[in-house]
KOLSELUM-320858 format. One record per residue (C-alpha): residue number from 1; residue in one letter; x, y negated, z. Coordinates in Angstrom, 2 decimals. Each point is the difference from the previous one (the first is absolute). Last residue first. Example, Ala and Ser with C-alpha at 12.3 -4.5 7.8 and 13.67 -1.06 7.14 Angstrom:
<atoms>
> 2,S,13.67,1.06,7.14
> 1,A,-1.37,3.44,0.66
</atoms>
This chain:
<atoms>
> 300,Q,17.40,1.10,-20.01
> 299,E,-3.51,-0.17,1.50
> 298,I,0.09,-2.60,2.73
> 297,V,-0.35,1.01,3.74
> 296,A,-2.61,-1.69,2.10
> 295,A,-1.99,3.19,0.80
> 294,Q,2.72,1.60,0.79
> 293,V,0.97,-2.13,2.82
> 292,S,-0.71,2.37,3.20
> 291,Y,3.76,0.31,0.93
> 290,T,0.50,3.54,-0.83
> 289,E,-2.42,-0.42,-2.52
> 288,A,2.38,-2.01,-1.73
> 287,T,2.65,2.46,0.19
> 286,A,-2.49,2.81,-1.96
> 285,L,-1.04,-2.81,-2.33
> 284,M,3.89,-0.62,-1.30
> 283,S,1.09,3.40,0.11
> 282,G,-2.89,1.01,-2.38
> 281,D,2.27,1.26,-2.96
> 280,E,-1.61,-2.83,-2.13
> 279,Y,0.46,-2.55,2.52
> 278,S,3.65,0.95,1.01
> 277,T,0.96,-0.14,-3.48
> 276,K,-1.50,-3.21,-1.18
> 275,F,1.36,-1.96,3.23
> 274,F,3.74,1.50,-0.55
> 273,E,-0.71,-1.30,-3.56
> 272,N,-0.75,-3.31,1.09
> 271,L,2.87,0.34,2.90
> 270,A,2.71,0.31,-3.05
> 269,A,-1.66,-3.21,-1.57
> 268,A,0.50,-1.90,3.02
> 267,L,3.41,1.36,0.75
> 266,D,1.17,-1.46,-3.32
> 265,S,0.50,-3.20,1.60
> 264,G,-0.41,-3.26,-1.84
> 263,K,-1.08,-2.03,2.78
> 262,R,0.95,1.54,3.41
> 261,F,-2.66,2.49,0.94
> 260,G,-3.41,-0.21,1.25
> 259,V,-2.35,2.58,0.52
> 258,G,-4.22,-0.32,-0.75
> 257,Y,-2.98,-0.57,1.71
> 256,E,-3.41,-1.46,-1.32
> 255,E,-2.44,-2.51,0.61
> 254,D,-3.57,-0.74,0.81
> 253,N,-1.30,-3.17,1.57
> 252,L,-0.82,-1.47,3.14
> 251,G,-2.54,2.60,1.66
> 250,V,-1.53,-1.31,2.78
> 249,T,-0.45,2.38,3.28
> 248,Y,2.44,2.12,1.67
> 247,T,-0.25,1.11,3.97
> 246,L,1.57,-0.68,2.97
> 245,D,-0.64,1.39,3.47
> 244,A,1.17,3.17,-0.95
> 243,Y,3.46,-1.13,-0.77
> 242,G,2.21,2.91,1.26
> 241,T,-2.29,2.21,-2.15
> 240,G,-2.85,2.61,0.72
> 239,E,-2.34,-2.74,-1.18
> 238,G,1.00,-2.97,-1.97
> 237,V,3.21,-1.26,-1.30
> 236,M,3.40,1.79,-0.97
> 235,A,-0.58,2.51,-2.43
> 234,A,-2.44,-1.64,-2.12
> 233,A,1.17,-3.33,0.79
> 232,M,3.58,1.01,-1.54
> 231,L,-1.61,0.81,-3.34
> 230,S,-2.26,-3.10,0.02
> 229,D,3.25,-1.96,0.38
> 228,I,-0.09,-2.79,2.49
> 227,V,-1.85,-3.10,0.52
> 226,A,0.01,-1.08,3.86
> 225,A,-2.75,-1.85,2.15
> 224,D,-0.51,-2.26,2.91
> 223,S,3.42,-0.10,0.83
> 222,T,1.69,-0.38,3.66
> 221,G,-2.65,2.66,1.20
> 220,S,2.05,2.88,0.98
> 219,K,-1.64,2.36,-2.49
> 218,V,0.28,-2.97,-2.83
> 217,E,3.69,-0.38,0.47
> 216,M,0.68,3.64,0.33
> 215,L,-1.73,0.61,-3.28
> 214,A,2.06,-2.71,-1.81
> 213,D,3.14,1.66,1.93
> 212,S,-0.85,3.23,-1.74
> 211,Q,-0.09,-2.09,-3.38
> 210,A,3.74,-0.84,0.92
> 209,K,2.33,-2.91,0.31
> 208,V,-2.85,-2.76,0.78
> 207,P,-1.41,-2.74,-1.91
> 206,T,-2.57,-2.45,1.88
> 205,C,-3.07,-0.60,-2.08
> 204,A,-2.41,-2.80,-0.59
> 203,L,-2.06,0.64,-3.09
> 202,G,0.00,-1.87,-3.41
> 201,L,-1.34,2.80,-1.85
> 200,A,3.34,0.53,-2.27
> 199,E,1.83,-0.10,3.34
> 198,V,-1.88,2.72,1.53
> 197,Q,0.48,2.27,-3.36
> 196,E,3.81,-0.65,0.05
> 195,E,0.32,0.82,3.59
> 194,G,-1.82,3.32,-0.63
> 193,A,2.29,0.65,-3.18
> 192,S,2.93,-0.32,2.43
> 191,G,2.93,-2.10,0.68
> 190,A,-0.52,-0.48,3.71
> 189,E,-2.61,2.31,1.16
> 188,V,-2.95,-1.40,0.82
> 187,A,-2.12,-1.41,3.49
> 186,F,-2.68,-2.10,-1.10
> 185,N,-1.71,-2.88,1.83
> 184,L,-3.84,0.21,-0.53
> 183,D,-1.95,-3.33,-0.77
> 182,S,-0.44,0.79,-3.75
> 181,L,-0.85,3.83,0.25
> 180,S,-3.93,-0.24,-0.41
> 179,D,0.54,-1.24,-3.70
> 178,V,1.72,3.02,-0.91
> 177,D,-2.67,2.50,0.95
> 176,Q,-0.88,2.09,2.92
> 175,Y,1.18,-1.65,2.92
> 174,Q,-2.39,-0.60,2.60
> 173,E,-1.07,3.50,0.29
> 172,A,3.45,1.25,0.79
> 171,K,0.53,-1.79,3.40
> 170,D,-0.51,2.99,2.24
> 169,A,2.48,1.96,-2.10
> 168,P,2.86,-2.27,0.23
> 167,V,1.15,-1.24,-3.49
> 166,I,1.77,1.34,-2.87
> 165,V,-0.33,-1.66,-3.65
> 164,I,1.11,1.97,-3.06
> 163,Q,2.47,0.18,-2.55
> 162,A,-0.75,2.82,-2.45
> 161,N,1.87,3.06,-1.15
> 160,N,0.35,2.34,-3.18
> 159,C,2.91,2.35,0.13
> 158,Y,2.82,1.29,-2.73
> 157,A,0.52,-3.48,-1.86
> 156,N,2.77,0.47,-2.78
> 155,S,3.23,-0.76,1.61
> 154,C,1.42,-3.23,0.00
> 153,E,3.47,-1.62,-1.03
> 152,M,0.00,-3.18,2.26
> 151,A,-0.19,-3.79,0.00
> 150,S,-3.05,-0.42,-2.49
> 149,K,-2.03,2.79,1.14
> 148,V,0.57,-1.09,3.72
> 147,E,-1.23,-3.54,-0.50
> 146,D,-2.81,1.13,-2.37
> 145,T,-1.43,2.19,2.43
> 144,L,0.33,3.64,0.17
> 143,T,-0.61,1.26,3.87
> 142,M,2.67,1.51,1.93
> 141,G,-1.42,2.97,1.89
> 140,N,3.72,0.59,1.28
> 139,W,2.35,0.90,-2.49
> 138,V,2.48,-2.74,-0.47
> 137,C,3.36,1.21,-2.04
> 136,D,3.35,0.25,0.29
> 135,I,0.59,-1.57,3.09
> 134,T,3.02,-2.24,1.56
> 133,K,0.68,-0.49,-3.87
> 132,G,-0.23,-4.02,0.48
> 131,D,-2.57,0.16,-2.94
> 130,L,-2.15,2.51,2.13
> 129,E,0.37,-1.94,3.38
> 128,L,-0.69,-3.59,-1.63
> 127,I,-3.39,1.70,-1.80
> 126,K,-1.07,1.39,3.57
> 125,N,0.86,-3.26,1.89
> 124,D,-3.76,-0.79,1.20
> 123,W,-0.45,3.88,0.79
> 122,D,2.69,-0.32,2.35
> 121,I,1.63,3.58,-0.51
> 120,E,0.27,3.17,1.72
> 119,V,2.37,2.42,-1.79
> 118,F,-0.77,3.52,-0.97
> 117,E,2.83,2.29,-1.50
> 116,V,-0.88,2.70,-2.43
> 115,E,2.57,2.59,-1.40
> 114,V,1.02,0.57,-3.26
> 113,G,-0.09,2.43,-2.76
> 112,L,-2.56,-2.27,-2.20
> 111,S,-3.08,2.42,0.71
> 110,A,1.08,0.11,3.73
> 109,A,-0.51,-3.89,-0.08
> 108,F,-3.38,0.30,-1.28
> 107,A,-1.28,2.38,2.17
> 106,K,1.34,-1.97,3.10
> 105,A,-1.62,-3.31,-1.60
> 104,M,-3.33,2.27,-0.33
> 103,D,-0.06,0.87,3.78
> 102,A,0.89,-3.75,1.04
> 101,D,-2.68,-1.09,-2.11
> 100,F,-2.64,2.04,1.27
> 99,G,1.04,-0.15,3.46
> 98,I,2.93,0.91,1.93
> 97,W,3.38,-1.38,1.52
> 96,E,1.32,2.35,2.77
> 95,G,0.42,-1.56,3.61
> 94,S,-0.96,3.46,1.44
> 93,E,-3.81,-0.95,0.74
> 92,D,-0.39,-1.22,-3.46
> 91,K,1.08,-2.82,-1.50
> 90,Y,-1.91,-2.52,-2.51
> 89,D,-0.32,-0.62,-3.88
> 88,M,-2.90,0.38,-1.93
> 87,P,-2.92,1.00,2.38
> 86,E,1.01,-2.21,2.21
> 85,F,2.31,-2.74,-1.17
> 84,D,3.10,-0.54,2.17
> 83,T,2.04,-1.84,-2.77
> 82,I,2.01,1.06,-2.93
> 81,G,2.96,-0.41,-1.97
> 80,V,1.40,3.38,-1.60
> 79,V,3.49,0.65,-0.16
> 78,L,0.61,2.55,-2.37
> 77,T,3.27,1.93,0.87
> 76,G,3.09,2.34,-1.62
> 75,K,1.87,-3.12,-0.95
> 74,E,0.71,1.11,-3.57
> 73,Q,-3.57,1.20,-0.14
> 72,V,-1.46,-3.64,0.80
> 71,Y,2.49,-1.72,-2.35
> 70,A,-0.73,2.46,-2.94
> 69,M,-3.58,-0.65,0.50
> 68,D,0.13,-3.59,0.04
> 67,S,1.93,0.04,-3.44
> 66,G,1.83,-2.50,-1.85
> 65,D,1.23,-2.45,2.74
> 64,A,0.09,2.20,2.82
> 63,S,1.75,2.65,-2.02
> 62,T,2.17,-2.28,-1.71
> 61,E,0.97,-1.56,3.54
> 60,Q,0.73,3.66,1.20
> 59,T,2.23,0.64,-2.67
> 58,D,2.05,-3.05,0.00
> 57,E,0.46,0.57,3.39
> 56,T,0.93,3.59,-0.51
> 55,E,2.51,-0.96,-2.74
> 54,A,1.22,-3.05,2.16
> 53,D,0.56,2.64,2.68
> 52,T,1.91,2.33,-2.41
> 51,D,2.20,-2.91,-1.44
> 50,A,0.92,-1.02,3.82
> 49,A,1.01,3.81,0.50
> 48,A,2.13,-0.08,-3.19
> 47,D,1.53,-3.34,0.88
> 46,A,0.74,1.24,3.60
> 45,E,1.34,3.06,-1.37
> 44,E,2.27,-1.85,-2.38
> 43,A,1.18,-2.38,3.06
> 42,P,0.66,3.33,2.27
> 41,A,2.40,1.01,-3.02
> 40,E,1.91,-2.94,-0.43
> 39,T,1.53,-0.58,3.07
> 38,E,1.30,3.43,-0.01
> 37,A,1.23,-0.13,-3.21
> 36,P,1.73,-3.20,0.43
> 35,A,1.64,1.13,3.23
> 34,D,1.54,3.29,-1.74
> 33,T,3.34,-1.61,-1.22
> 32,Q,0.17,-1.60,3.30
> 31,T,-0.90,3.04,2.26
> 30,Q,2.66,2.22,-2.25
> 29,A,2.47,-2.40,0.95
> 28,A,-0.87,0.05,3.42
> 27,D,-0.12,3.85,-0.13
> 26,N,3.43,0.05,-0.70
> 25,G,1.28,-1.54,3.26
> 24,G,-2.96,0.25,2.57
> 23,C,-3.70,-1.31,0.35
> 22,G,-3.34,1.17,-1.39
> 21,T,-3.18,-2.40,-0.27
> 20,V,-2.74,0.90,0.23
> 19,M,-44.76,-9.85,-6.18
> 18,A,-33.78,-10.54,-7.10
> 17,A,0.23,0.73,3.57
> 16,T,-3.08,0.82,1.15
> 15,M,-1.11,2.46,-2.52
> 14,A,2.95,2.55,0.54
> 13,G,-0.25,-0.49,3.87
> 12,A,-3.61,1.71,-0.19
> 11,L,1.83,2.80,-1.52
> 10,M,2.47,0.29,2.49
> 9,V,-2.78,-0.44,2.84
> 8,A,-1.94,3.15,-1.70
> 7,I,3.24,2.03,-0.21
> 6,L,0.55,-0.86,3.79
> 5,K,-3.60,1.28,0.74
> 4,K,0.55,3.21,-1.90
> 3,M,3.37,0.39,2.08
> 2,K,-1.64,-0.45,3.26
> 1,M,-3.05,2.53,-0.87
</atoms>
């Protein structure tokens, strides 16, 4: 019932938002004779070592500039930029990153023959982190906005989503359309699609580090409402969750998730092929079912 209600909200939203020397007699003469050779050899070895280092560096630079896939495979890790965002990326009781996006990223890294490494980033600095090569991709329920698509090499869309309003459940009846939101102060993740939607509507907002922080703001009463992703809301808000006293009401838009790589990266095309294969063999949907997001998966 909860997913059906969420889908209804998403549909409504679509309508409302148009990185050594020897010593001694004879030995002395021999030493003089041999001295140049002894000083020359180490120099030759040093030159050879320097040439090898330069060649290695040139190869690495070429790989980094010419092929992002080769760069990732040479270093042996795919560094994925994320935030704590259930059900896409979050930690289990043992501290391991799991979630639909996290599990798919692990599988993609394995297909490249490398290890995956997850790094929590400041979402507002995701493009700087990517271009600075502190991460290799942004894979965290990222909305394919115009800004994202112009700054990153993006994969095909793989999940549908929407930005929805979160309010205290006992006040939900008061906030059932966009017009009713005008006097509210919203908590939004800085640099997120939710912040973009709130600003576009001219509503007051307080930027926070993560969507989970936005929920805590509403729960504590320091913000009247929050705008977060519908998939997160389905997993974290309402009966049976840690935010049973909150609910979602108005859908502000409809949107799609994609994965972002450095501009011009060949990893985007590789991921598109991986998505297609994993969708066709059923592994993508099976992973989605683990986190109850199968209804949002886009056919590849």
